[in-house]
MARKEKOL-373700 format. One record per residue: residue in three letters; x, y, z of N, C-alpha, C, O in turn. Coordinates in steps of 0.02 Angstrom, whole numbers. Example, Ala and Ser with C-alpha at 12.3 -4.5 7.8 and 13.67 -1.06 7.14 Angstrom:
<tordrens>
TORDREN rest     nx     ny     nz    cax    cay    caz     cx     cy     cz     ox     oy     oz
TORDREN  ALA    660   -284    390    615   -225    390    660   -165    390    712   -166    423
TORDREN  SER    642   -112    354    684    -53    357    645      2    394    670     57    402
</tordrens>
This chain:
<tordrens>
TORDREN rest     nx     ny     nz    cax    cay    caz     cx     cy     cz     ox     oy     oz
TORDREN  UNK   1104  -1081    541   1091  -1044    479   1154  -1044    435   1209  -1028    457
TORDREN  UNK   1144  -1063    372   1200  -1067    327   1230   -998    314   1195   -949    302
TORDREN  UNK   1297   -996    316   1332   -933    304   1322   -910    232   1330   -851    217
TORDREN  UNK   1305   -957    188   1294   -940    117   1232   -897    107   1224   -865     55
TORDREN  UNK   1188   -897    157   1127   -857    150   1141   -783    151   1104   -744    121
TORDREN  UNK   1194   -763    186   1208   -691    192   1227   -660    125   1201   -606    109
TORDREN  UNK   1270   -691     85   1283   -662     18   1219   -661    -25   1208   -614    -62
TORDREN  UNK   1178   -714    -18   1115   -715    -56   1071   -656    -37   1045   -622    -81
TORDREN  UNK   1062   -645     27   1019   -590     51   1046   -522     28   1007   -478      9
TORDREN  UNK   1113   -514     29   1143   -452      6   1128   -441    -68   1106   -387    -88
TORDREN  UNK   1140   -492   -109   1127   -486   -180   1053   -478   -195   1034   -444   -243
TORDREN  UNK   1011   -510   -154    939   -506   -163    914   -435   -152    870   -410   -187
TORDREN  UNK    942   -402   -102    923   -331    -88    947   -286   -145    910   -242   -167
TORDREN  UNK   1008   -297   -168   1034   -256   -223    990   -267   -285    975   -219   -321
TORDREN  UNK    971   -329   -299    929   -345   -356    862   -309   -352    835   -287   -403
TORDREN  UNK    835   -304   -292    771   -269   -282    776   -197   -306    733   -172   -342
TORDREN  UNK    828   -162   -286    836    -92   -304    850    -84   -379    831    -33   -409
TORDREN  UNK    883   -133   -409    892   -132   -482    825   -137   -517    811   -101   -565
TORDREN  UNK    782   -182   -492    716   -191   -521    672   -129   -511    631   -112   -554
TORDREN  UNK    681    -95   -454    643    -34   -442    663     20   -492    620     56   -518
TORDREN  UNK    727     26   -504    753     81   -546    746     69   -620    732    116   -658
TORDREN  UNK    754      7   -642    758     -8   -714    696     16   -754    704     50   -804
TORDREN  UNK    635     -2   -733    577     22   -771    569     97   -770    547    127   -819
TORDREN  UNK    588    129   -715    583    202   -710    629    235   -761    611    284   -793
TORDREN  UNK    689    207   -768    737    234   -817    711    224   -888    713    270   -929
TORDREN  UNK    687    164   -903    663    148   -970    601    189   -988    594    213  -1044
TORDREN  UNK    556    196   -940    492    230   -952    493    304   -934    441    336   -932
TORDREN  UNK    552    330   -920    557    398   -894    519    451   -935    483    491   -906
TORDREN  UNK    527    452  -1002    489    502  -1041    413    496  -1032    379    546  -1024
TORDREN  UNK    388    435  -1035    316    424  -1027    293    443   -957    239    471   -948
TORDREN  UNK    333    427   -908    316    444   -839    313    520   -830    269    546   -796
TORDREN  UNK    361    555   -860    361    628   -855    297    658   -886    267    704   -858
TORDREN  UNK    278    631   -943    217    655   -976    156    641   -931    113    684   -924
TORDREN  UNK    153    582   -903     95    561   -864     85    602   -800     29    605   -774
TORDREN  UNK    138    632   -774    131    672   -712    128    747   -726    123    787   -680
TORDREN  UNK    130    765   -790    131    836   -807     63    870   -796     59    931   -787
TORDREN  UNK      9    830   -796    -57    857   -782    -94    807   -736    -89    747   -745
TORDREN  UNK   -131    834   -689   -167    791   -642   -218    747   -677   -230    691   -655
TORDREN  UNK   -249    772   -730   -301    733   -765   -271    673   -801   -308    628   -821
TORDREN  UNK   -205    670   -809   -172    614   -841   -149    562   -790   -114    514   -807
TORDREN  UNK   -168    571   -727   -146    524   -675   -164    452   -690   -123    408   -676
TORDREN  UNK   -223    436   -719   -239    366   -735   -186    333   -779   -174    273   -773
TORDREN  UNK   -155    371   -824   -100    344   -865    -41    327   -821    -11    274   -828
TORDREN  UNK    -23    373   -776     32    359   -730     17    297   -689     61    256   -677
TORDREN  UNK    -46    289   -668    -65    232   -627    -55    166   -665    -32    117   -636
TORDREN  UNK    -71    165   -729    -61    106   -770     13     89   -774     33     30   -770
TORDREN  UNK     54    140   -783    127    129   -785    153    104   -718    197     62   -715
TORDREN  UNK    125    131   -664    145    110   -597    126     37   -584    164      1   -552
TORDREN  UNK     70     15   -610     49    -55   -602     97   -101   -641    114   -155   -617
TORDREN  UNK    118    -80   -700    167   -119   -738    233   -123   -699    263   -176   -694
TORDREN  UNK    254    -66   -671    315    -63   -631    311   -111   -572    360   -146   -558
TORDREN  UNK    254   -113   -539    245   -156   -481    248   -230   -499    281   -269   -466
TORDREN  UNK    214   -248   -553    215   -318   -576    286   -339   -596    308   -395   -582
TORDREN  UNK    321   -294   -629    390   -308   -651    434   -325   -591    474   -371   -593
TORDREN  UNK    427   -287   -537    467   -298   -477    449   -363   -443    493   -403   -426
TORDREN  UNK    384   -375   -433    363   -435   -398    383   -498   -435    407   -546   -405
TORDREN  UNK    373   -498   -500    392   -557   -540    468   -565   -541    494   -621   -535
TORDREN  UNK    504   -509   -548    577   -511   -549    607   -535   -484    662   -564   -484
TORDREN  UNK    572   -524   -428    596   -546   -363    578   -619   -349    598   -646   -298
TORDREN  UNK    539   -649   -394    519   -719   -383    460   -726   -337    451   -779   -307
TORDREN  UNK    419   -674   -332    359   -677   -290    299   -700   -332    280   -667   -380
TORDREN  UNK    271   -756   -313    212   -783   -348    150   -754   -314    122   -783   -267
TORDREN  UNK    129   -696   -338     74   -661   -304      6   -690   -324     -4   -712   -381
TORDREN  UNK    -40   -689   -276   -108   -714   -286   -156   -667   -250   -148   -654   -190
TORDREN  UNK   -205   -641   -286   -254   -595   -258   -322   -629   -254   -347   -652   -305
TORDREN  UNK   -351   -632   -194   -419   -658   -187   -465   -600   -166   -443   -553   -134
TORDREN  UNK   -529   -606   -185   -576   -551   -173   -642   -576   -146   -673   -620   -175
TORDREN  UNK   -662   -549    -89   -729   -561    -63   -779   -514    -97   -839   -529   -101
TORDREN  UNK   -754   -459   -121   -795   -410   -157   -749   -372   -205   -691   -358   -188
TORDREN  UNK   -773   -356   -263   -732   -323   -314   -750   -249   -320   -808   -233   -331
TORDREN  UNK   -701   -205   -314   -715   -133   -321   -740   -116   -391   -716   -143   -441
TORDREN  UNK   -789    -71   -394   -815    -46   -458   -764      5   -485   -747     53   -451
TORDREN  UNK   -741     -7   -546   -688     35   -574   -710    108   -581   -668    152   -586
TORDREN  UNK   -775    120   -580   -801    188   -590   -813    225   -524   -835    282   -524
TORDREN  UNK   -799    192   -468   -813    222   -403   -748    235   -363   -696    207   -379
TORDREN  UNK   -753    277   -312   -696    293   -269   -702    253   -204   -756    240   -179
TORDREN  UNK   -644    235   -177   -641    196   -116   -583    221    -72   -539    258    -93
TORDREN  UNK   -586    199     -9   -529    207     37   -500    138     48   -529     96     82
TORDREN  UNK   -441    125     19   -407     61     27   -360     64     86   -318    110     91
TORDREN  UNK   -366     16    132   -323     14    191   -294    -57    198   -328   -106    184
TORDREN  UNK   -230    -61    218   -198   -126    225   -146   -126    280   -125    -73    303
TORDREN  UNK   -125   -185    300    -71   -191    349     -4   -176    315      5   -189    256
TORDREN  UNK     42   -148    354    105   -123    326    164   -160    358    176   -153    418
TORDREN  UNK    199   -199    317    255   -238    344    318   -236    302    370   -259    323
TORDREN  UNK    313   -208    241    368   -216    193    367   -161    141    315   -130    129
TORDREN  UNK    425   -150    109    427   -104     52    385   -131     -6    362    -92    -49
TORDREN  UNK    375   -196     -8    336   -226    -63    261   -216    -54    223   -233   -100
TORDREN  UNK    239   -188      2    167   -174     11    143   -126    -44     87   -134    -69
TORDREN  UNK    184    -79    -62    166    -30   -114    153    -68   -180    103    -56   -214
TORDREN  UNK    199   -113   -198    192   -149   -261    132   -195   -261     94   -198   -310
TORDREN  UNK    122   -232   -206     66   -279   -204     -1   -242   -204    -49   -267   -232
TORDREN  UNK     -4   -184   -172    -65   -144   -173    -81   -122   -244   -139   -124   -265
TORDREN  UNK    -30   -101   -280    -40    -79   -350    -64   -137   -394   -104   -127   -439
TORDREN  UNK    -39   -197   -381    -60   -255   -419   -131   -277   -400   -170   -297   -443
TORDREN  UNK   -147   -273   -336   -212   -298   -311   -270   -255   -332   -326   -280   -342
TORDREN  UNK   -259   -189   -340   -313   -142   -352   -307   -110   -421   -255    -82   -438
TORDREN  UNK   -360   -116   -461   -360    -87   -528   -386    -16   -529   -372     22   -576
TORDREN  UNK   -424      4   -478   -449     72   -475   -392    121   -465   -354    113   -418
TORDREN  UNK   -385    171   -507   -332    221   -496   -338    253   -427   -389    283   -411
TORDREN  UNK   -286    247   -387   -286    276   -320   -222    314   -307   -172    306   -342
TORDREN  UNK   -224    356   -256   -166    396   -236   -145    373   -167   -186    368   -121
TORDREN  UNK    -81    359   -159    -54    340    -94    -49    402    -48    -31    456    -71
TORDREN  UNK    -64    392     15    -45    440     67     13    407    104      5    355    135
TORDREN  UNK     72    438    102    131    406    131    178    456    164    171    516    157
TORDREN  UNK    225    429    201    272    470    238    319    507    191    341    479    140
TORDREN  UNK    335    567    209    375    610    165    447    585    157    481    604    109
TORDREN  UNK    471    544    204    541    520    202    556    481    138    612    481    114
TORDREN  UNK    505    447    110    516    407     50    533    450    -10    560    424    -60
TORDREN  UNK    518    514     -7    534    559    -63    609    568    -71    631    594   -122
TORDREN  UNK    648    547    -21    721    554    -24    755    498    -64    814    503    -80
TORDREN  UNK    716    445    -80    746    389   -117    760    412   -188    716    438   -222
TORDREN  UNK    822    403   -211    839    426   -279    793    396   -332    774    337   -328
TORDREN  UNK    777    435   -381    736    416   -439    664    401   -419    618    435   -441
TORDREN  UNK    653    350   -377    586    334   -353    554    394   -320    495    410   -331
TORDREN  UNK    593    429   -278    568    486   -240    544    543   -284    500    581   -265
TORDREN  UNK    575    550   -343    557    604   -389    483    598   -409    447    648   -409
TORDREN  UNK    461    538   -425    391    527   -445    346    520   -384    287    539   -386
TORDREN  UNK    373    492   -331    334    482   -270    306    548   -244    247    553   -228
TORDREN  UNK    349    599   -239    327    662   -210    282    702   -257    249    750   -236
TORDREN  UNK    281    684   -321    240    719   -370    172    685   -382    128    714   -414
TORDREN  UNK    165    624   -357    103    587   -369     67    565   -305      7    552   -306
TORDREN  UNK    103    562   -250     74    540   -187     59    600   -142     84    655   -153
TORDREN  UNK     20    588    -91      5    640    -41     52    627     17     45    578     53
TORDREN  UNK     99    672     27    150    662     78    127    690    145     94    742    148
TORDREN  UNK    145    655    198    125    677    265    185    675    313    223    627    313
TORDREN  UNK    191    727    352    238    729    409    195    717    471    161    763    494
TORDREN  UNK    198    657    497    152    638    552    166    676    616    125    675    662
TORDREN  UNK    223    710    620    238    750    680    209    820    675    213    858    723
TORDREN  UNK    180    837    618    154    905    606     79    904    597     53    872    551
TORDREN  UNK     43    940    640    -30    946    634    -48    982    570    -99    965    538
TORDREN  UNK     -8   1031    550    -21   1068    488    -15   1022    427    -55   1026    381
TORDREN  UNK     34    977    428     43    930    374    -16    882    370    -39    866    315
TORDREN  UNK    -39    858    427    -96    811    428   -159    845    401   -199    812    367
TORDREN  UNK   -168    909    415   -226    945    389   -220    953    313   -270    948    277
TORDREN  UNK   -160    965    289   -149    973    217   -165    907    180   -188    909    123
TORDREN  UNK   -153    851    213   -169    786    183   -243    782    168   -262    759    114
TORDREN  UNK   -285    804    214   -357    801    204   -378    844    145   -420    824    105
TORDREN  UNK   -348    902    138   -366    947     84   -346    918     16   -385    922    -32
TORDREN  UNK   -286    890     12   -263    860    -51   -303    797    -67   -319    785   -125
TORDREN  UNK   -318    757    -17   -357    697    -28   -427    714    -52   -454    680    -96
TORDREN  UNK   -457    766    -24   -523    788    -46   -523    806   -120   -569    789   -157
TORDREN  UNK   -471    842   -141   -467    862   -211   -461    801   -257   -492    800   -310
TORDREN  UNK   -422    752   -237   -412    692   -277   -477    651   -281   -493    622   -333
TORDREN  UNK   -513    648   -226   -576    611   -226   -627    645   -271   -666    611   -305
TORDREN  UNK   -627    711   -272   -672    747   -317   -656    735   -390   -698    743   -434
TORDREN  UNK   -593    716   -404   -572    700   -472   -591    628   -491   -577    607   -547
TORDREN  UNK   -622    592   -445   -644    524   -460   -593    471   -443   -603    412   -459
TORDREN  UNK   -538    489   -410   -487    441   -390   -504    411   -323   -549    434   -288
TORDREN  UNK   -468    359   -304   -473    329   -237   -411    348   -197   -363    376   -223
TORDREN  UNK   -413    331   -133   -357    345    -88   -334    280    -56   -375    237    -40
TORDREN  UNK   -269    273    -46   -241    215    -11   -199    239     47   -153    280     39
TORDREN  UNK   -213    213    106   -176    231    167   -159    167    206   -201    122    212
TORDREN  UNK    -98    162    231    -81    110    278    -91    140    348    -47    176    372
TORDREN  UNK   -148    125    380   -168    163    440   -129    149    503   -141    180    554
TORDREN  UNK    -82    101    501    -39     92    560      7    152    569     35    162    623
TORDREN  UNK     16    191    516     58    250    521    132    236    515    173    281    526
TORDREN  UNK    149    175    499    220    156    493    224     80    496    173     46    500
TORDREN  UNK    284     55    494    294    -18    497    307    -38    570    354    -13    600
TORDREN  UNK    265    -82    598    274   -100    669    335   -145    679    366   -168    631
TORDREN  UNK    351   -158    742    406   -203    758    392   -272    730    334   -292    720
TORDREN  UNK    445   -309    718    439   -376    687    393   -422    726    359   -465    697
TORDREN  UNK    390   -413    793    350   -458    835    277   -438    837    236   -476    863
TORDREN  UNK    259   -380    811    190   -356    813    153   -379    750    174   -365    694
TORDREN  UNK     98   -414    760     59   -438    702     25   -380    667     28   -376    605
TORDREN  UNK     -7   -336    704    -42   -279    676    -46   -224    728    -72   -235    783
TORDREN  UNK    -21   -166    712    -21   -110    759    -90    -76    758   -132    -91    716
TORDREN  UNK   -100    -31    806   -163      8    807   -168     51    745   -117     73    717
TORDREN  UNK   -230     63    722   -242    104    664   -254    176    684   -289    190    734
TORDREN  UNK   -227    222    646   -243    293    654   -312    306    624   -335    268    581
TORDREN  UNK   -345    359    646   -414    372    626   -422    409    559   -476    410    530
TORDREN  UNK   -368    439    534   -373    484    476   -408    454    416   -451    487    386
TORDREN  UNK   -390    393    397   -419    362    337   -494    353    345   -532    362    297
TORDREN  UNK   -516    336    404   -586    321    416   -627    385    422   -685    387    401
TORDREN  UNK   -597    436    450   -631    501    453   -641    528    382   -694    555    366
TORDREN  UNK   -590    521    341   -594    545    273   -647    506    233   -685    535    194
TORDREN  UNK   -649    440    243   -699    399    209   -770    418    228   -814    421    186
TORDREN  UNK   -781    431    292   -848    451    316   -866    519    288   -923    529    267
TORDREN  UNK   -819    565    288   -833    633    262   -855    631    190   -897    671    169
TORDREN  UNK   -825    586    151   -840    583     79   -886    526     60   -900    515      1
TORDREN  UNK   -911    490    110   -959    437     99   -935    385     49   -972    362      5
TORDREN  UNK   -872    366     54   -843    315     11   -830    252     52   -813    257    111
TORDREN  UNK   -838    193     22   -827    130     59   -754    122     81   -707    144     46
TORDREN  UNK   -745     90    138   -678     71    161   -666     -1    141   -707    -45    153
TORDREN  UNK   -609    -13    109   -593    -80     84   -531   -106    120   -475    -86    105
TORDREN  UNK   -541   -152    169   -483   -181    203   -448   -233    159   -481   -273    125
TORDREN  UNK   -383   -231    159   -343   -279    119   -289   -309    164   -252   -273    197
TORDREN  UNK   -286   -375    164   -236   -410    204   -178   -433    161   -188   -466    109
TORDREN  UNK   -117   -417    182    -55   -442    151    -27   -495    199     -7   -479    255
TORDREN  UNK    -26   -557    177     -8   -612    221     68   -624    226     94   -637    280
TORDREN  UNK    102   -619    170    170   -646    165    225   -594    155    284   -613    152
TORDREN  UNK    208   -531    149    258   -480    131    314   -476    182    372   -466    163
TORDREN  UNK    298   -483    246    350   -480    297    399   -537    289    459   -529    297
TORDREN  UNK    373   -596    274    415   -655    265    457   -650    202    515   -669    201
TORDREN  UNK    427   -624    149    461   -620     84    514   -565     81    567   -575     53
TORDREN  UNK    499   -506    112    545   -449    104    532   -397    159    504   -344    145
TORDREN  UNK    552   -413    220    540   -368    276    594   -314    278    639   -313    237
TORDREN  UNK    588   -270    327    638   -217    336    700   -243    372    748   -206    380
TORDREN  UNK    700   -306    394    760   -338    420    804   -357    360    783   -396    318
TORDREN  UNK    864   -329    357    905   -334    296    919   -406    277    907   -426    220
TORDREN  UNK    945   -445    324    963   -514    308    903   -560    320    899   -596    370
TORDREN  UNK    857   -558    273    797   -600    277    762   -599    209    778   -559    166
TORDREN  UNK    714   -645    202    672   -645    142    694   -693     89    744   -728     96
TORDREN  UNK    655   -694     35    670   -738    -21    609   -749    -64    553   -731    -43
TORDREN  UNK    617   -778   -122    561   -790   -168    509   -836   -136    524   -873    -89
TORDREN  UNK    448   -833   -162    395   -876   -137    327   -844   -147    321   -794   -182
TORDREN  UNK    277   -873   -117    209   -849   -125    199   -781    -90    230   -767    -39
TORDREN  UNK    156   -741   -119    140   -675    -91     65   -664   -102     44   -648   -158
TORDREN  UNK     27   -672    -49    -46   -670    -55    -76   -605    -28    -49   -574     19
TORDREN  UNK   -130   -585    -59   -169   -528    -35   -242   -545    -40   -263   -582    -85
TORDREN  UNK   -281   -518      6   -354   -530      5   -391   -464     13   -380   -427     60
TORDREN  UNK   -436   -451    -35   -480   -392    -31   -544   -414      4   -580   -457    -21
TORDREN  UNK   -557   -385     62   -614   -405    102   -677   -368     82   -675   -321     41
TORDREN  UNK   -733   -388    110   -796   -353     98   -790   -281    122   -756   -266    171
TORDREN  UNK   -823   -237     86   -817   -165    100   -859   -145    161   -910   -177    177
TORDREN  UNK   -838    -93    193   -878    -60    245   -907      4    216   -870     50    199
TORDREN  UNK   -973      6    210  -1006     64    182  -1009    121    234  -1011    108    294
TORDREN  UNK  -1009    182    210  -1007    240    256  -1064    289    245  -1067    341    278
TORDREN  UNK  -1110    273    200  -1164    321    184  -1203    343    246  -1221    402    252
TORDREN  UNK  -1216    296    291  -1257    312    349  -1217    327    412  -1245    332    467
TORDREN  UNK  -1151    336    404  -1109    348    462  -1097    423    471  -1100    462    424
TORDREN  UNK  -1082    442    533  -1062    511    550   -992    509    578   -964    456    590
TORDREN  UNK   -964    568    589   -895    573    613   -887    538    681   -832    517    699
TORDREN  UNK   -942    532    719   -940    498    784   -928    423    776   -909    389    824
TORDREN  UNK   -938    397    715   -929    325    703   -857    308    681   -842    251    664
TORDREN  UNK   -814    358    681   -745    348    656   -709    292    692   -682    247    660
TORDREN  UNK   -709    294    758   -672    244    797   -701    174    786   -663    125    782
TORDREN  UNK   -767    169    783   -798    104    772   -780     75    704   -765     16    698
TORDREN  UNK   -780    117    653   -761     95    585   -688     74    584   -671     23    554
TORDREN  UNK   -646    112    617   -575     96    624   -567     26    653   -530    -15    625
TORDREN  UNK   -600     12    708   -593    -51    743   -620   -110    702   -592   -165    704
TORDREN  UNK   -674    -98    665   -702   -151    623   -652   -171    567   -640   -230    555
TORDREN  UNK   -624   -121    534   -576   -135    481   -514   -170    508   -489   -217    477
TORDREN  UNK   -490   -146    565   -430   -176    594   -443   -248    616   -401   -292    607
TORDREN  UNK   -502   -261    644   -519   -328    667   -520   -378    610   -497   -434    618
TORDREN  UNK   -547   -358    553   -550   -402    494   -479   -423    474   -467   -482    462
TORDREN  UNK   -433   -375    470   -365   -391    448   -329   -431    502   -293   -478    486
TORDREN  UNK   -338   -412    566   -303   -447    620   -325   -520    624   -284   -564    633
TORDREN  UNK   -390   -533    619   -415   -601    622   -388   -642    563   -372   -701    571
TORDREN  UNK   -384   -611    505   -358   -646    446   -284   -664    455   -263   -719    439
TORDREN  UNK   -245   -617    481   -174   -630    492   -163   -683    546   -121   -727    539
TORDREN  UNK   -202   -679    600   -196   -727    654   -213   -798    631   -179   -846    650
TORDREN  UNK   -266   -804    591   -285   -869    566   -233   -898    519   -220   -958    520
TORDREN  UNK   -203   -854    479   -150   -876    433    -89   -902    471    -60   -953    453
TORDREN  UNK    -71   -867    525    -14   -888    566    -28   -955    599     17   -997    604
TORDREN  UNK    -89   -965    622   -107  -1029    654   -102  -1086    603    -78  -1140    619
TORDREN  UNK   -126  -1074    543   -125  -1125    490    -53  -1143    472    -38  -1202    460
TORDREN  UNK     -8  -1094    470     62  -1106    452     97  -1148    505    144  -1184    490
TORDREN  UNK     74  -1143    569    106  -1180    623     82  -1252    629    112  -1292    664
TORDREN  UNK     28  -1268    594      2  -1336    597     50  -1384    562     80  -1367    512
TORDREN  UNK     58  -1445    589    105  -1494    559     80  -1517    491    113  -1557    458
</tordrens>
């Protein structure tokens, strides 16, 4: 491995955080207005999508979104995807046009500038606290009643580098069944390769996402939670496994 790659990776990481901060600073007044009332969240979501595209393009990521089924902009969904990178947030925002609210770990609220808006627009969860997990359901229910969608990375965190896809937690699927909204599995193929949590790694290149066919929940009961969980996970796991096999072919 060339020693020159290490300075590149260092500068590449610094550049990422510059790209994260720059639009927030420039759009700060508009962002403040957009989060001042919950009914203005769709405006915030549009600004967030611009922020996400700005970062991905600035990092040299040539993103491509394919769809087996297209979400109806007027309906609510439960979006679930594999979690491998900080760029998962950006690619999810680019892939989905329906205004949605992230359910994410509370630790991200500590990130300067980004954390200020994150904790005011996302549903934060402390996975070690049963009380916190219950509060997530209550806040998510309110957002769904407002006509928004929910996005959860059901692995509950970023798995080890050697793990293709970790087990899914049941919360997203239980919530989807309770509110009779479709579950939309989304596969991120390249995020780990492009910008993983391993500091000295990554680089510009293709970044693909695929929106799979939806799993309907109208006829499901809470007893079907585990089955729905496994179906969604299987779709993403098979897609990732096939992609890895294709990349290894000569």
